[in-house]
C-alpha positions in Angstrom: -98.9 6.0 -149.1 -100.2 8.2 -152.3 -97.5 11.3 -151.7 -97.3 14.4 -153.2 -94.4 16.9 -152.9 -95.0 20.4 -153.0 -92.7 22.8 -154.3 -93.2 26.2 -154.3 -91.1 28.4 -157.0 -90.4 32.0 -157.8 -87.7 32.5 -160.3 -86.4 29.0 -159.7 -85.2 28.7 -163.2 -82.0 28.0 -162.0 -82.9 25.2 -159.9 -86.0 23.2 -160.8 -85.0 21.2 -163.8 -82.1 19.2 -161.1 -84.5 19.7 -157.9 -87.1 17.7 -159.7 -84.9 14.7 -161.0 -83.6 14.5 -157.8 -86.8 13.9 -156.1 -87.7 11.2 -158.8 -84.5 9.3 -158.3 -84.8 9.8 -154.5 -88.6 8.7 -154.3 -90.2 7.6 -157.7 -93.7 6.6 -156.6 -93.9 10.2 -155.3 -95.9 12.5 -157.5 -94.7 16.2 -157.6 -96.9 19.2 -157.7 -94.8 22.8 -158.7 -96.6 26.0 -157.5 -95.5 28.7 -159.5 -95.9 32.3 -158.5 -95.9 33.3 -162.0 -91.7 33.3 -162.5 -90.8 36.1 -165.0 -88.0 33.3 -165.5 -89.5 30.8 -167.2 -89.3 28.3 -164.5 -93.1 26.7 -164.7 -91.9 25.9 -168.8 -88.9 24.4 -167.2 -90.7 22.3 -165.0 -93.7 20.9 -167.4 -90.3 20.2 -169.8 -88.7 18.2 -166.9 -92.2 16.6 -166.3 -93.1 15.5 -169.4 -90.1 13.9 -169.9 -89.3 11.7 -166.6 -93.6 12.2 -165.8 -95.9 12.2 -162.4 -95.0 16.0 -162.7 -97.9 18.6 -162.5 -97.5 22.7 -163.0 -99.6 25.2 -161.2 -99.1 29.1 -162.2 -100.6 31.1 -160.0 -101.8 34.8 -161.1 -99.0 36.3 -159.4 -95.9 36.0 -156.3 -98.3 35.6 -153.4 -96.3 34.4 -150.6 -95.0 30.9 -148.9 -98.0 30.4 -147.2 -100.3 30.6 -149.6 -98.7 28.8 -151.8 -98.2 25.9 -149.8 -102.5 26.3 -148.6 -103.2 26.1 -152.8 -101.0 22.8 -152.5 -102.6 21.1 -149.9 -105.9 22.2 -151.2 -105.0 20.3 -154.7 -103.3 17.6 -152.8 -106.7 16.9 -150.2 -109.2 17.5 -153.1 -107.0 14.3 -155.3 -107.2 11.9 -152.5 -103.0 12.1 -151.0 -102.7 10.4 -147.9 -99.7 12.4 -147.0 -98.7 15.6 -148.1 -94.7 16.9 -148.0 -93.8 20.1 -148.7 -89.7 20.8 -149.6 -87.7 23.8 -151.0 -87.1 24.0 -155.2 -84.0 25.7 -154.3 -81.7 22.0 -153.6 -81.5 23.3 -150.3 -83.3 19.9 -148.9 -81.7 17.0 -150.0 -84.3 14.7 -151.9 -82.5 11.2 -150.7 -84.1 12.4 -147.3 -87.3 11.7 -148.1 -87.8 8.2 -147.5 -86.8 8.7 -144.1 -89.6 11.4 -143.8 -92.3 8.9 -145.4 -90.5 6.5 -143.1 -91.6 8.4 -139.9 -95.0 8.8 -141.1 -96.1 5.5 -142.3 -94.9 4.6 -138.7 -97.4 7.1 -137.1 -96.3 10.4 -137.3 -98.8 12.4 -138.1 -96.0 15.4 -139.2 -92.6 14.5 -139.6 -90.0 17.5 -139.8 -86.8 17.3 -141.2 -84.7 19.4 -138.1 -81.8 21.1 -138.4 -81.5 21.6 -134.5 -81.4 17.9 -133.4 -78.1 15.7 -133.0 -77.3 15.0 -136.4 -78.4 18.0 -138.0 -76.8 21.0 -139.4 -76.8 23.9 -141.5 -73.1 23.6 -142.1 -72.5 27.0 -145.0 -74.3 29.4 -142.5 -72.6 32.3 -141.4 -72.7 32.1 -137.8 -75.0 34.8 -136.9 -77.4 33.7 -139.3 -77.6 30.4 -137.9 -77.6 32.3 -134.7 -80.5 34.4 -135.9 -82.0 30.8 -136.6 -81.9 28.2 -133.7 -82.5 31.4 -131.5 -85.9 32.4 -133.4 -86.8 28.9 -133.2 -86.2 28.9 -129.3 -88.5 31.5 -128.9 -91.2 30.5 -130.9 -91.2 27.2 -129.2 -90.8 28.8 -126.0 -93.7 31.5 -126.5 -96.0 28.5 -128.0 -95.1 25.9 -125.8 -93.8 23.7 -128.3 -90.8 21.1 -127.4 -89.9 20.4 -131.4 -86.1 21.8 -131.6 -87.0 23.3 -135.8 -90.4 25.0 -135.8 -89.3 27.4 -138.9 -88.6 23.8 -140.9 -89.5 23.6 -144.7 -88.8 20.2 -145.4 -91.7 17.9 -144.0 -94.3 15.2 -144.5 -97.9 15.1 -143.2 -100.8 12.6 -143.0 -103.4 14.3 -144.9 -106.1 13.5 -141.9 -103.7 16.1 -139.8 -104.0 18.9 -142.3 -107.6 18.2 -141.9 -107.6 17.9 -138.6 -106.0 21.2 -137.9 -108.2 23.2 -140.7 -105.1 24.0 -142.5 -106.9 26.4 -144.8 -107.5 28.2 -141.8 -104.2 29.1 -141.2 -103.4 33.1 -142.1 -99.6 33.4 -142.3 -98.3 34.5 -145.7 -94.6 33.7 -145.5 -92.5 31.7 -143.4 -94.5 31.9 -140.5 -96.8 29.8 -142.3 -94.5 26.6 -140.8 -94.5 27.3 -137.5 -98.4 28.0 -137.5 -99.1 24.6 -139.0 -96.4 23.0 -136.5 -98.1 25.0 -133.7 -101.6 23.6 -134.7 -100.6 20.0 -135.2 -98.7 20.6 -131.9 -101.9 21.6 -130.0 -104.1 18.3 -131.2 -101.7 16.3 -129.0 -100.7 14.9 -132.6 -97.4 12.7 -132.9 -94.5 15.0 -134.4 -91.5 13.3 -135.0 -88.1 15.4 -136.1 -85.7 13.6 -138.3 -82.1 14.8 -138.5 -80.9 16.9 -142.0 -78.0 18.6 -143.5 -79.8 21.9 -144.8 -77.2 22.6 -147.8 -77.9 26.6 -147.9 -78.9 27.2 -152.3 -75.5 28.0 -154.7 -78.1 29.6 -157.6 -80.7 32.2 -157.4 -81.3 34.4 -154.6 -82.7 33.8 -151.2 -86.3 34.9 -150.6 -86.1 35.6 -146.9 -86.0 39.3 -146.0 -85.9 41.1 -143.0 -89.8 42.0 -142.9 -90.7 38.1 -143.2 -88.9 37.5 -139.9 -90.5 40.4 -138.2 -93.8 39.0 -139.4 -92.5 35.8 -137.8 -92.1 37.0 -134.6 -95.2 39.2 -134.6 -97.1 36.6 -135.5 -95.2 33.7 -132.7 -95.7 36.8 -129.9 -99.8 37.2 -130.8 -100.5 33.6 -130.9 -98.4 32.8 -127.0 -100.3 35.8 -125.8 -103.5 35.1 -127.0 -103.2 31.4 -126.0 -101.7 31.3 -122.8 -102.3 34.4 -121.2 -106.4 35.1 -122.3 -108.5 33.8 -120.4 -109.8 30.6 -121.6 -113.5 31.8 -121.6 -112.6 34.6 -123.7 -110.8 31.8 -126.0 -114.1 29.4 -126.2 -115.6 30.2 -129.6 -112.4 30.8 -131.9 -110.5 28.2 -133.6 -108.7 25.4 -131.7 -108.9 28.0 -129.2 -110.1 26.0 -126.6 -106.9 23.9 -126.0 -104.0 25.5 -124.7 -100.5 25.3 -126.6 -99.1 22.0 -125.7 -96.4 20.1 -127.2 -96.8 16.6 -129.3 -96.2 13.1 -127.5 -92.8 12.7 -129.6 -91.9 16.0 -131.1 -88.0 15.8 -131.0 -87.5 11.9 -131.3 -84.7 11.9 -134.0 
């Protein structure tokens, strides 16, 4: 299947060349789209130079830093317009192991609408995080999945492969989250479609170069959005939701969520 890997970047000059080469080595046939938020450190120029050398890499520079969710929506729009059958997303900071790309694509090829690289199923791990950061992430995920009625284990994971038709079915361009809440919002919509979600265990390696983009405001956005969606879709009477996007279907879990 024609696959596009979308890599959002902001000030990843220290990592982008290696990240692109790792993807190309692990998955020679995929195309790569770098969505750069006008990084002042020259990330886009490095990506273009690497692309000129190893091929199958496109670089789009947006006007300004405008959030992870917006970067993915832009990249997915480009991918769908160009006719790709599978859209992948992953970080450019080397946290995600490019060697796991074939494993995620294999699950999509076997019928998954969404394959998630999961840290929180057997075989997955986050080896270098402090205990409090691991606890915050794990329990944040548990809260999100409980509030939204999902059975997946890693709703905030950023290493994923979607069937193009699944993104169309959930109307991905009507999603609203600007930050990391985009991961939860898209997983929630896919689960509500009763689509097949598979989780593949991964080892998440924390970045060793550059600064993390995670902040307290991002985490607050995630929790507020999750709480709102949960209240809206589980407590508000169905009749008042009839005209909402996806409002006629209560939050539910997919048939294969959590399968490793």
